Biopython code that builds the backbone (N, CA, C, O; Angstrom):
import numpy as np
from Bio.PDB.StructureBuilder import StructureBuilder

atoms = [
    (1, "UNK", "N", (-29.894, 46.010, 48.544)),
    (1, "UNK", "CA", (-31.057, 45.037, 49.175)),
    (1, "UNK", "C", (-31.629, 44.544, 49.180)),
    (1, "UNK", "O", (-32.617, 44.876, 48.525)),
    (2, "UNK", "N", (-31.666, 43.250, 49.889)),
    (2, "UNK", "CA", (-32.698, 41.796, 49.753)),
    (2, "UNK", "C", (-33.904, 41.931, 51.130)),
    (2, "UNK", "O", (-33.193, 41.701, 52.108)),
    (3, "UNK", "N", (-35.185, 42.159, 51.598)),
    (3, "UNK", "CA", (-35.862, 41.996, 52.385)),
    (3, "UNK", "C", (-37.619, 40.376, 52.059)),
    (3, "UNK", "O", (-38.588, 40.371, 51.299)),
    (4, "UNK", "N", (-37.268, 39.685, 52.788)),
    (4, "UNK", "CA", (-38.388, 38.862, 53.040)),
    (4, "UNK", "C", (-39.812, 38.874, 54.230)),
    (4, "UNK", "O", (-40.053, 39.213, 55.389)),
    (5, "UNK", "N", (-40.423, 38.325, 53.166)),
    (5, "UNK", "CA", (-41.198, 38.092, 54.872)),
    (5, "UNK", "C", (-41.847, 37.284, 55.252)),
    (5, "UNK", "O", (-42.910, 37.193, 55.867)),
    (6, "UNK", "N", (-40.599, 36.190, 54.536)),
    (6, "UNK", "CA", (-41.444, 34.749, 54.903)),
    (6, "UNK", "C", (-39.941, 33.997, 54.324)),
    (6, "UNK", "O", (-39.067, 34.828, 54.079)),
    (7, "UNK", "N", (-39.522, 32.428, 54.066)),
    (7, "UNK", "CA", (-38.400, 32.103, 53.257)),
    (7, "UNK", "C", (-38.160, 32.156, 51.774)),
    (7, "UNK", "O", (-38.871, 31.923, 50.797)),
    (8, "UNK", "N", (-36.889, 32.551, 51.942)),
    (8, "UNK", "CA", (-36.128, 32.954, 50.477)),
    (8, "UNK", "C", (-35.153, 32.541, 49.755)),
    (8, "UNK", "O", (-34.222, 33.328, 49.927)),
    (9, "UNK", "N", (-34.826, 31.614, 48.940)),
    (9, "UNK", "CA", (-33.386, 31.365, 48.537)),
    (9, "UNK", "C", (-33.508, 32.808, 46.859)),
    (9, "UNK", "O", (-34.264, 33.292, 46.016)),
    (10, "UNK", "N", (-31.876, 32.815, 47.490)),
    (10, "UNK", "CA", (-31.069, 33.875, 46.520)),
    (10, "UNK", "C", (-29.590, 33.661, 45.996)),
    (10, "UNK", "O", (-28.693, 32.910, 46.379)),
    (11, "UNK", "N", (-29.652, 34.417, 45.174)),
    (11, "UNK", "CA", (-28.298, 33.343, 44.164)),
    (11, "UNK", "C", (-27.800, 34.569, 42.900)),
    (11, "UNK", "O", (-28.149, 35.215, 41.912)),
    (12, "UNK", "N", (-27.206, 34.397, 43.427)),
    (12, "UNK", "CA", (-25.496, 35.453, 42.800)),
    (12, "UNK", "C", (-24.948, 34.546, 43.061)),
    (12, "UNK", "O", (-24.654, 33.817, 44.008)),
    (13, "UNK", "N", (-24.682, 34.851, 40.712)),
    (13, "UNK", "CA", (-23.413, 34.332, 39.627)),
    (13, "UNK", "C", (-24.108, 32.593, 40.321)),
    (13, "UNK", "O", (-23.449, 31.971, 41.153)),
    (14, "UNK", "N", (-25.095, 32.207, 39.939)),
    (14, "UNK", "CA", (-25.226, 30.853, 40.536)),
    (14, "UNK", "C", (-24.145, 30.314, 41.955)),
    (14, "UNK", "O", (-23.150, 29.599, 42.070)),
    (15, "UNK", "N", (-24.684, 30.816, 42.523)),
    (15, "UNK", "CA", (-24.309, 30.350, 44.054)),
    (15, "UNK", "C", (-25.293, 30.987, 44.969)),
    (15, "UNK", "O", (-26.007, 31.882, 44.516)),
    (16, "UNK", "N", (-25.426, 30.537, 46.479)),
    (16, "UNK", "CA", (-27.203, 30.051, 47.094)),
    (16, "UNK", "C", (-26.511, 31.519, 47.692)),
    (16, "UNK", "O", (-25.284, 31.542, 47.785)),
    (17, "UNK", "N", (-27.000, 32.279, 47.944)),
    (17, "UNK", "CA", (-26.613, 33.473, 49.361)),
    (17, "UNK", "C", (-27.293, 33.084, 50.827)),
    (17, "UNK", "O", (-28.504, 33.126, 51.044)),
    (18, "UNK", "N", (-26.422, 32.753, 51.653)),
    (18, "UNK", "CA", (-26.766, 32.565, 52.724)),
    (18, "UNK", "C", (-27.578, 33.909, 53.376)),
    (18, "UNK", "O", (-27.177, 34.958, 52.871)),
    (19, "UNK", "N", (-28.756, 34.102, 54.510)),
    (19, "UNK", "CA", (-29.388, 34.848, 55.197)),
    (19, "UNK", "C", (-28.604, 35.131, 56.142)),
    (19, "UNK", "O", (-28.008, 34.283, 56.806)),
    (20, "UNK", "N", (-28.488, 36.893, 56.369)),
    (20, "UNK", "CA", (-27.958, 37.268, 57.630)),
    (20, "UNK", "C", (-28.577, 37.208, 58.318)),
    (20, "UNK", "O", (-29.768, 37.508, 58.404)),
    (21, "UNK", "N", (-27.318, 36.463, 59.499)),
    (21, "UNK", "CA", (-28.075, 36.678, 60.901)),
    (21, "UNK", "C", (-27.454, 37.734, 62.148)),
    (21, "UNK", "O", (-26.546, 37.586, 62.967)),
    (22, "UNK", "N", (-28.775, 39.296, 61.755)),
    (22, "UNK", "CA", (-28.268, 39.793, 62.224)),
    (22, "UNK", "C", (-27.455, 40.065, 63.940)),
    (22, "UNK", "O", (-28.243, 39.659, 64.794)),
    (23, "UNK", "N", (-26.551, 40.450, 64.384)),
    (23, "UNK", "CA", (-25.590, 40.383, 65.374)),
    (23, "UNK", "C", (-26.117, 42.025, 66.407)),
    (23, "UNK", "O", (-26.239, 43.206, 66.084)),
    (24, "UNK", "N", (-26.324, 41.169, 67.867)),
    (24, "UNK", "CA", (-27.000, 42.387, 69.110)),
    (24, "UNK", "C", (-25.722, 43.579, 69.371)),
    (24, "UNK", "O", (-24.935, 43.136, 70.208)),
    (25, "UNK", "N", (-25.342, 44.903, 68.892)),
    (25, "UNK", "CA", (-24.757, 45.760, 69.095)),
    (25, "UNK", "C", (-23.998, 45.386, 69.955)),
    (25, "UNK", "O", (-24.177, 44.540, 70.832)),
    (26, "UNK", "N", (-23.046, 46.061, 69.708)),
    (26, "UNK", "CA", (-21.918, 45.892, 70.241)),
    (26, "UNK", "C", (-20.414, 47.068, 71.238)),
    (26, "UNK", "O", (-20.645, 48.235, 71.553)),
    (27, "UNK", "N", (-19.748, 46.727, 71.380)),
    (27, "UNK", "CA", (-18.729, 48.046, 71.617)),
    (27, "UNK", "C", (-18.519, 49.664, 70.479)),
    (27, "UNK", "O", (-18.782, 50.844, 70.707)),
    (28, "UNK", "N", (-17.907, 48.926, 69.200)),
    (28, "UNK", "CA", (-17.505, 49.806, 68.404)),
    (28, "UNK", "C", (-18.853, 49.573, 67.319)),
    (28, "UNK", "O", (-18.685, 49.706, 66.107)),
    (29, "UNK", "N", (-20.061, 49.248, 67.846)),
    (29, "UNK", "CA", (-21.137, 49.794, 66.964)),
    (29, "UNK", "C", (-22.494, 50.054, 67.519)),
    (29, "UNK", "O", (-23.615, 49.800, 67.078)),
    (30, "UNK", "N", (-22.022, 50.712, 68.763)),
    (30, "UNK", "CA", (-23.138, 51.369, 69.687)),
    (30, "UNK", "C", (-24.194, 52.255, 69.079)),
    (30, "UNK", "O", (-23.858, 53.336, 68.597)),
    (31, "UNK", "N", (-25.385, 51.883, 69.072)),
    (31, "UNK", "CA", (-26.045, 53.378, 68.406)),
    (31, "UNK", "C", (-26.984, 54.670, 69.473)),
    (31, "UNK", "O", (-27.725, 54.242, 70.358)),
    (32, "UNK", "N", (-26.929, 55.252, 69.390)),
    (32, "UNK", "CA", (-27.587, 56.312, 70.117)),
    (32, "UNK", "C", (-28.736, 56.898, 70.301)),
    (32, "UNK", "O", (-28.324, 57.852, 69.640)),
    (33, "UNK", "N", (-29.276, 57.063, 70.444)),
    (33, "UNK", "CA", (-31.462, 57.016, 70.202)),
    (33, "UNK", "C", (-31.628, 58.177, 70.691)),
    (33, "UNK", "O", (-31.269, 58.230, 71.867)),
    (34, "UNK", "N", (-32.016, 59.115, 70.283)),
    (34, "UNK", "CA", (-32.647, 60.283, 70.338)),
    (34, "UNK", "C", (-34.367, 60.410, 70.208)),
    (34, "UNK", "O", (-35.118, 59.815, 69.435)),
    (35, "UNK", "N", (-34.657, 61.342, 71.189)),
    (35, "UNK", "CA", (-36.114, 61.273, 70.631)),
    (35, "UNK", "C", (-36.077, 63.851, 70.322)),
    (35, "UNK", "O", (-35.735, 64.854, 70.949)),
    (36, "UNK", "N", (-36.905, 63.334, 68.513)),
    (36, "UNK", "CA", (-36.692, 64.818, 68.541)),
    (36, "UNK", "C", (-37.835, 64.768, 68.045)),
    (36, "UNK", "O", (-38.287, 63.930, 67.264)),
    (37, "UNK", "N", (-38.557, 66.095, 68.702)),
    (37, "UNK", "CA", (-39.832, 66.118, 68.418)),
    (37, "UNK", "C", (-40.853, 64.258, 68.258)),
    (37, "UNK", "O", (-41.010, 63.257, 68.956)),
    (38, "UNK", "N", (-41.225, 64.694, 67.076)),
    (38, "UNK", "CA", (-41.774, 63.278, 66.962)),
    (38, "UNK", "C", (-41.107, 62.278, 65.973)),
    (38, "UNK", "O", (-41.586, 61.454, 65.194)),
    (39, "UNK", "N", (-40.236, 62.526, 66.182)),
    (39, "UNK", "CA", (-38.976, 61.430, 65.660)),
    (39, "UNK", "C", (-37.929, 60.740, 66.054)),
    (39, "UNK", "O", (-37.037, 61.531, 66.363)),
    (40, "UNK", "N", (-37.559, 59.476, 66.214)),
    (40, "UNK", "CA", (-35.865, 59.428, 66.739)),
    (40, "UNK", "C", (-35.177, 59.372, 66.016)),
    (40, "UNK", "O", (-34.998, 58.545, 65.122)),
    (41, "UNK", "N", (-34.605, 60.376, 66.330)),
    (41, "UNK", "CA", (-32.215, 60.408, 65.318)),
    (41, "UNK", "C", (-32.115, 59.399, 66.123)),
    (41, "UNK", "O", (-32.486, 59.109, 67.260)),
    (42, "UNK", "N", (-31.116, 58.600, 64.677)),
    (42, "UNK", "CA", (-30.324, 57.588, 65.316)),
    (42, "UNK", "C", (-28.850, 57.778, 64.745)),
    (42, "UNK", "O", (-28.439, 58.173, 63.654)),
    (43, "UNK", "N", (-28.002, 57.197, 66.297)),
    (43, "UNK", "CA", (-26.825, 58.077, 65.487)),
    (43, "UNK", "C", (-26.094, 56.874, 65.278)),
    (43, "UNK", "O", (-26.596, 55.837, 65.711)),
    (44, "UNK", "N", (-24.686, 56.814, 64.526)),
    (44, "UNK", "CA", (-23.555, 55.861, 65.433)),
    (44, "UNK", "C", (-22.141, 56.198, 65.307)),
    (44, "UNK", "O", (-21.578, 56.101, 64.216)),
    (45, "UNK", "N", (-21.629, 56.528, 66.197)),
    (45, "UNK", "CA", (-20.104, 57.104, 66.177)),
    (45, "UNK", "C", (-19.241, 55.929, 65.114)),
    (45, "UNK", "O", (-18.233, 55.377, 65.554)),
    (46, "UNK", "N", (-19.541, 55.750, 64.277)),
    (46, "UNK", "CA", (-18.650, 55.062, 63.567)),
    (46, "UNK", "C", (-17.968, 55.410, 62.328)),
    (46, "UNK", "O", (-18.669, 55.727, 61.367)),
    (47, "UNK", "N", (-16.558, 55.394, 62.199)),
    (47, "UNK", "CA", (-15.982, 55.521, 60.734)),
    (47, "UNK", "C", (-16.515, 55.780, 59.090)),
    (47, "UNK", "O", (-17.498, 55.414, 58.445)),
    (48, "UNK", "N", (-15.560, 56.436, 58.865)),
    (48, "UNK", "CA", (-17.201, 56.368, 57.487)),
    (48, "UNK", "C", (-17.119, 56.618, 56.296)),
    (48, "UNK", "O", (-17.894, 57.328, 55.656)),
    (49, "UNK", "N", (-15.555, 55.686, 55.642)),
    (49, "UNK", "CA", (-14.249, 55.996, 55.283)),
    (49, "UNK", "C", (-14.539, 54.380, 53.882)),
    (49, "UNK", "O", (-14.865, 53.327, 54.429)),
    (50, "UNK", "N", (-14.449, 54.346, 52.816)),
    (50, "UNK", "CA", (-14.426, 53.307, 51.860)),
    (50, "UNK", "C", (-13.724, 52.132, 53.058)),
    (50, "UNK", "O", (-14.329, 51.834, 54.088)),
    (51, "UNK", "N", (-13.226, 51.923, 52.923)),
    (51, "UNK", "CA", (-12.885, 50.817, 53.871)),
    (51, "UNK", "C", (-13.389, 50.375, 54.601)),
    (51, "UNK", "O", (-13.366, 49.144, 54.597)),
    (52, "UNK", "N", (-14.146, 51.064, 55.667)),
    (52, "UNK", "CA", (-14.660, 50.616, 56.267)),
    (52, "UNK", "C", (-15.514, 51.831, 57.365)),
    (52, "UNK", "O", (-15.127, 52.805, 58.010)),
    (53, "UNK", "N", (-16.741, 51.211, 57.170)),
    (53, "UNK", "CA", (-18.405, 52.313, 56.149)),
    (53, "UNK", "C", (-20.155, 51.929, 56.683)),
    (53, "UNK", "O", (-20.666, 50.847, 56.393)),
    (54, "UNK", "N", (-20.795, 52.855, 57.369)),
    (54, "UNK", "CA", (-22.461, 51.210, 58.248)),
    (54, "UNK", "C", (-22.784, 52.098, 56.672)),
    (54, "UNK", "O", (-22.437, 53.257, 56.444)),
    (55, "UNK", "N", (-23.439, 51.294, 55.845)),
    (55, "UNK", "CA", (-24.375, 51.447, 54.827)),
    (55, "UNK", "C", (-25.914, 51.862, 54.818)),
    (55, "UNK", "O", (-26.430, 52.609, 53.986)),
    (56, "UNK", "N", (-26.471, 51.327, 55.751)),
    (56, "UNK", "CA", (-28.091, 51.817, 56.038)),
    (56, "UNK", "C", (-28.478, 51.735, 57.396)),
    (56, "UNK", "O", (-27.938, 51.123, 58.318)),
    (57, "UNK", "N", (-29.590, 52.508, 57.385)),
    (57, "UNK", "CA", (-29.955, 51.908, 58.739)),
    (57, "UNK", "C", (-31.027, 51.021, 58.447)),
    (57, "UNK", "O", (-30.779, 50.090, 57.680)),
    (58, "UNK", "N", (-32.497, 51.168, 59.047)),
    (58, "UNK", "CA", (-33.495, 50.126, 58.577)),
    (58, "UNK", "C", (-34.131, 50.606, 59.393)),
    (58, "UNK", "O", (-33.621, 50.579, 60.513)),
    (59, "UNK", "N", (-35.409, 51.215, 59.276)),
    (59, "UNK", "CA", (-36.504, 50.678, 60.879)),
    (59, "UNK", "C", (-37.620, 49.967, 60.455)),
    (59, "UNK", "O", (-37.969, 50.168, 59.291)),
    (60, "UNK", "N", (-38.512, 48.877, 61.386)),
    (60, "UNK", "CA", (-38.952, 47.393, 60.983)),
    (60, "UNK", "C", (-39.850, 48.439, 62.146)),
    (60, "UNK", "O", (-39.628, 48.993, 63.222)),
    (61, "UNK", "N", (-41.292, 48.257, 60.885)),
    (61, "UNK", "CA", (-42.238, 49.080, 61.985)),
    (61, "UNK", "C", (-43.159, 47.831, 62.007)),
    (61, "UNK", "O", (-42.831, 46.672, 61.750)),
    (62, "UNK", "N", (-44.706, 48.430, 62.463)),
    (62, "UNK", "CA", (-45.966, 47.900, 62.592)),
    (62, "UNK", "C", (-46.232, 46.813, 61.022)),
    (62, "UNK", "O", (-46.426, 45.627, 60.756)),
    (63, "UNK", "N", (-46.106, 47.930, 60.418)),
    (63, "UNK", "CA", (-46.916, 48.183, 58.865)),
    (63, "UNK", "C", (-45.555, 47.831, 58.486)),
    (63, "UNK", "O", (-45.699, 46.628, 58.266)),
    (64, "UNK", "N", (-44.568, 48.038, 58.307)),
    (64, "UNK", "CA", (-43.346, 48.937, 56.691)),
    (64, "UNK", "C", (-42.290, 49.127, 57.426)),
    (64, "UNK", "O", (-42.281, 49.297, 58.645)),
    (65, "UNK", "N", (-40.724, 49.085, 56.184)),
    (65, "UNK", "CA", (-39.959, 49.681, 56.020)),
    (65, "UNK", "C", (-39.390, 50.193, 56.046)),
    (65, "UNK", "O", (-38.577, 49.501, 55.434)),
    (66, "UNK", "N", (-38.426, 51.811, 56.430)),
    (66, "UNK", "CA", (-37.999, 52.867, 56.279)),
    (66, "UNK", "C", (-36.190, 52.945, 56.429)),
    (66, "UNK", "O", (-35.352, 53.053, 57.325)),
    (67, "UNK", "N", (-36.237, 52.827, 55.089)),
    (67, "UNK", "CA", (-33.913, 52.989, 55.358)),
    (67, "UNK", "C", (-33.904, 53.856, 54.589)),
    (67, "UNK", "O", (-34.428, 54.247, 53.546)),
    (68, "UNK", "N", (-32.962, 54.168, 55.547)),
    (68, "UNK", "CA", (-31.409, 55.820, 54.547)),
    (68, "UNK", "C", (-30.808, 55.248, 54.465)),
    (68, "UNK", "O", (-30.431, 54.349, 55.216)),
    (69, "UNK", "N", (-30.351, 55.713, 53.064)),
    (69, "UNK", "CA", (-28.769, 54.836, 52.741)),
    (69, "UNK", "C", (-27.900, 55.750, 53.235)),
    (69, "UNK", "O", (-28.094, 56.934, 52.959)),
    (70, "UNK", "N", (-26.854, 55.390, 54.004)),
    (70, "UNK", "CA", (-25.266, 55.913, 54.201)),
    (70, "UNK", "C", (-24.765, 56.276, 53.228)),
    (70, "UNK", "O", (-25.053, 55.880, 52.099)),
    (71, "UNK", "N", (-24.103, 56.925, 53.457)),
    (71, "UNK", "CA", (-22.647, 57.767, 52.261)),
    (71, "UNK", "C", (-21.841, 57.761, 53.134)),
    (71, "UNK", "O", (-21.785, 58.268, 54.254)),
    (72, "UNK", "N", (-20.531, 56.494, 51.921)),
    (72, "UNK", "CA", (-18.773, 56.933, 52.729)),
    (72, "UNK", "C", (-18.565, 58.536, 52.621)),
    (72, "UNK", "O", (-18.969, 59.306, 51.750)),
    (73, "UNK", "N", (-17.693, 58.826, 53.957)),
    (73, "UNK", "CA", (-17.199, 60.449, 53.666)),
    (73, "UNK", "C", (-18.409, 61.484, 55.616)),
    (73, "UNK", "O", (-18.205, 62.279, 56.534)),
    (74, "UNK", "N", (-19.467, 60.631, 55.062)),
    (74, "UNK", "CA", (-21.176, 61.223, 55.652)),
    (74, "UNK", "C", (-20.582, 60.691, 56.946)),
    (74, "UNK", "O", (-19.537, 60.275, 57.445)),
    (75, "UNK", "N", (-22.599, 61.097, 57.342)),
    (75, "UNK", "CA", (-22.539, 61.026, 59.219)),
    (75, "UNK", "C", (-23.279, 59.520, 58.955)),
    (75, "UNK", "O", (-23.864, 59.261, 57.903)),
    (76, "UNK", "N", (-23.129, 58.390, 60.308)),
    (76, "UNK", "CA", (-23.738, 57.323, 60.314)),
    (76, "UNK", "C", (-25.112, 58.201, 61.458)),
    (76, "UNK", "O", (-24.947, 58.630, 62.601)),
    (77, "UNK", "N", (-26.012, 58.214, 60.860)),
    (77, "UNK", "CA", (-26.714, 59.721, 61.258)),
    (77, "UNK", "C", (-27.955, 59.328, 60.611)),
    (77, "UNK", "O", (-27.922, 58.516, 59.686)),
    (78, "UNK", "N", (-29.220, 59.915, 61.083)),
    (78, "UNK", "CA", (-30.703, 59.187, 60.408)),
    (78, "UNK", "C", (-31.794, 59.371, 60.845)),
    (78, "UNK", "O", (-31.632, 59.103, 62.036)),
    (79, "UNK", "N", (-33.520, 59.834, 60.634)),
    (79, "UNK", "CA", (-34.641, 60.156, 62.150)),
    (79, "UNK", "C", (-35.825, 59.266, 61.175)),
    (79, "UNK", "O", (-35.941, 58.850, 60.022)),
    (80, "UNK", "N", (-36.160, 59.276, 61.740)),
    (80, "UNK", "CA", (-37.228, 57.531, 62.094)),
    (80, "UNK", "C", (-38.774, 58.400, 62.933)),
    (80, "UNK", "O", (-39.095, 59.125, 63.875)),
    (81, "UNK", "N", (-39.284, 57.693, 61.808)),
    (81, "UNK", "CA", (-41.298, 58.251, 62.774)),
    (81, "UNK", "C", (-40.716, 56.937, 63.963)),
    (81, "UNK", "O", (-40.063, 55.894, 63.965)),
    (82, "UNK", "N", (-41.548, 57.934, 64.985)),
    (82, "UNK", "CA", (-41.261, 56.681, 65.874)),
    (82, "UNK", "C", (-43.048, 55.582, 65.945)),
    (82, "UNK", "O", (-43.251, 54.378, 66.104)),
    (83, "UNK", "N", (-43.721, 56.438, 65.796)),
    (83, "UNK", "CA", (-44.968, 55.538, 66.005)),
    (83, "UNK", "C", (-44.870, 54.018, 64.789)),
    (83, "UNK", "O", (-44.609, 53.858, 63.597)),
    (84, "UNK", "N", (-45.213, 53.249, 65.834)),
    (84, "UNK", "CA", (-45.083, 51.678, 65.523)),
    (84, "UNK", "C", (-44.181, 51.213, 64.791)),
    (84, "UNK", "O", (-44.258, 50.616, 63.717)),
    (85, "UNK", "N", (-43.169, 51.558, 65.515)),
    (85, "UNK", "CA", (-41.165, 51.275, 65.616)),
    (85, "UNK", "C", (-40.982, 50.218, 66.529)),
    (85, "UNK", "O", (-40.980, 50.486, 67.730)),
    (86, "UNK", "N", (-40.779, 48.697, 66.026)),
    (86, "UNK", "CA", (-39.412, 47.701, 66.641)),
    (86, "UNK", "C", (-38.719, 47.505, 66.655)),
    (86, "UNK", "O", (-38.218, 47.165, 67.727)),
    (87, "UNK", "N", (-38.051, 47.516, 65.596)),
    (87, "UNK", "CA", (-36.076, 47.760, 65.816)),
    (87, "UNK", "C", (-35.635, 48.634, 64.802)),
    (87, "UNK", "O", (-36.238, 49.282, 63.947)),
    (88, "UNK", "N", (-34.493, 48.508, 65.082)),
    (88, "UNK", "CA", (-33.416, 49.382, 64.104)),
    (88, "UNK", "C", (-32.753, 48.262, 63.507)),
    (88, "UNK", "O", (-33.085, 47.175, 63.980)),
    (89, "UNK", "N", (-31.838, 48.246, 62.522)),
    (89, "UNK", "CA", (-31.164, 47.153, 61.977)),
    (89, "UNK", "C", (-30.704, 48.120, 61.191)),
    (89, "UNK", "O", (-31.485, 48.917, 60.670)),
    (90, "UNK", "N", (-28.821, 48.207, 60.918)),
    (90, "UNK", "CA", (-27.311, 48.402, 60.434)),
    (90, "UNK", "C", (-26.897, 47.861, 59.494)),
    (90, "UNK", "O", (-27.498, 46.915, 58.987)),
    (91, "UNK", "N", (-25.741, 48.341, 59.021)),
    (91, "UNK", "CA", (-25.386, 47.179, 58.427)),
    (91, "UNK", "C", (-24.041, 47.609, 57.982)),
    (91, "UNK", "O", (-23.873, 48.115, 56.872)),
    (92, "UNK", "N", (-22.676, 47.337, 59.182)),
    (92, "UNK", "CA", (-21.042, 47.659, 58.907)),
    (92, "UNK", "C", (-21.097, 46.581, 57.689)),
    (92, "UNK", "O", (-21.784, 45.563, 57.591)),
    (93, "UNK", "N", (-19.743, 47.380, 56.414)),
    (93, "UNK", "CA", (-19.161, 46.436, 55.252)),
    (93, "UNK", "C", (-17.714, 45.520, 55.995)),
    (93, "UNK", "O", (-16.939, 44.779, 55.390)),
    (94, "UNK", "N", (-17.705, 45.807, 57.174)),
    (94, "UNK", "CA", (-16.374, 45.089, 57.492)),
    (94, "UNK", "C", (-16.778, 44.513, 58.948)),
    (94, "UNK", "O", (-15.756, 44.319, 59.606)),
    (95, "UNK", "N", (-18.152, 44.127, 59.765)),
    (95, "UNK", "CA", (-18.608, 43.595, 60.363)),
    (95, "UNK", "C", (-20.473, 43.091, 60.235)),
    (95, "UNK", "O", (-21.487, 43.105, 60.933)),
    (96, "UNK", "N", (-20.304, 42.937, 59.715)),
    (96, "UNK", "CA", (-21.674, 42.703, 59.220)),
    (96, "UNK", "C", (-23.399, 43.327, 59.853)),
    (96, "UNK", "O", (-23.241, 44.370, 60.487)),
    (97, "UNK", "N", (-24.451, 43.014, 59.802)),
    (97, "UNK", "CA", (-25.694, 43.410, 60.190)),
    (97, "UNK", "C", (-25.661, 43.167, 61.675)),
    (97, "UNK", "O", (-25.024, 42.386, 62.381)),
    (98, "UNK", "N", (-26.543, 44.078, 61.910)),
    (98, "UNK", "CA", (-26.395, 44.737, 63.254)),
    (98, "UNK", "C", (-28.438, 44.954, 63.922)),
    (98, "UNK", "O", (-29.239, 45.465, 63.140)),
    (99, "UNK", "N", (-28.827, 44.573, 65.085)),
    (99, "UNK", "CA", (-29.417, 45.499, 65.559)),
    (99, "UNK", "C", (-30.475, 45.749, 67.186)),
    (99, "UNK", "O", (-30.000, 45.282, 68.221)),
    (100, "UNK", "N", (-31.917, 46.520, 67.252)),
    (100, "UNK", "CA", (-30.914, 46.750, 67.891)),
    (100, "UNK", "C", (-32.904, 47.844, 68.289)),
    (100, "UNK", "O", (-33.515, 48.690, 67.635)),
    (101, "UNK", "N", (-33.197, 47.121, 69.691)),
    (101, "UNK", "CA", (-35.013, 47.363, 69.819)),
    (101, "UNK", "C", (-34.775, 48.840, 70.103)),
    (101, "UNK", "O", (-33.921, 49.580, 70.590)),
    (102, "UNK", "N", (-35.592, 48.865, 69.721)),
    (102, "UNK", "CA", (-36.524, 50.763, 70.648)),
    (102, "UNK", "C", (-36.354, 51.274, 71.583)),
    (102, "UNK", "O", (-36.415, 50.258, 72.277)),
    (103, "UNK", "N", (-36.233, 51.792, 72.052)),
    (103, "UNK", "CA", (-36.094, 52.490, 73.854)),
    (103, "UNK", "C", (-37.282, 52.459, 73.641)),
    (103, "UNK", "O", (-38.054, 52.999, 72.849)),
    (104, "UNK", "N", (-37.363, 51.516, 74.724)),
    (104, "UNK", "CA", (-39.677, 51.651, 75.778)),
    (104, "UNK", "C", (-38.680, 50.081, 75.372)),
    (104, "UNK", "O", (-37.581, 50.579, 75.127)),
    (105, "UNK", "N", (-38.592, 49.262, 75.275)),
    (105, "UNK", "CA", (-38.936, 48.040, 73.949)),
    (105, "UNK", "C", (-38.425, 46.972, 75.665)),
    (105, "UNK", "O", (-38.402, 45.742, 75.641)),
]
sb = StructureBuilder()
sb.init_structure("model")
sb.init_model(0)
sb.init_chain("A")
sb.init_seg("    ")
for serial, (resi, resn, name, xyz) in enumerate(atoms, 1):
    if name == "N":
        sb.init_residue(resn, " ", resi, " ")
    sb.init_atom(name, np.array(xyz, "f"), 0.0, 1.0, " ", f" {name:<3s}", serial, name[0])
structure = sb.get_structure()
């Protein structure tokens, strides 16, 4: 995973890679966000097999990023601090990058 605060040119094996554009969540990738104490509990009802799974959740804050690596055969869930949260991202190995604006926005 590579992230940048400005424009960047990323290449692999001599091929320039295009930036991923995050899609809004859809029926197959619907995020459930619950408040648990002082954190958000984030989950997606998504299969987690070798062929089709989510690889990470990322929470973007006013002052940084928190990333939760997800594993095949595990659950697509994580907890994130609430303060300063702007947006969630997650990546599906079949359908690409998705985004969800935090609750209340």
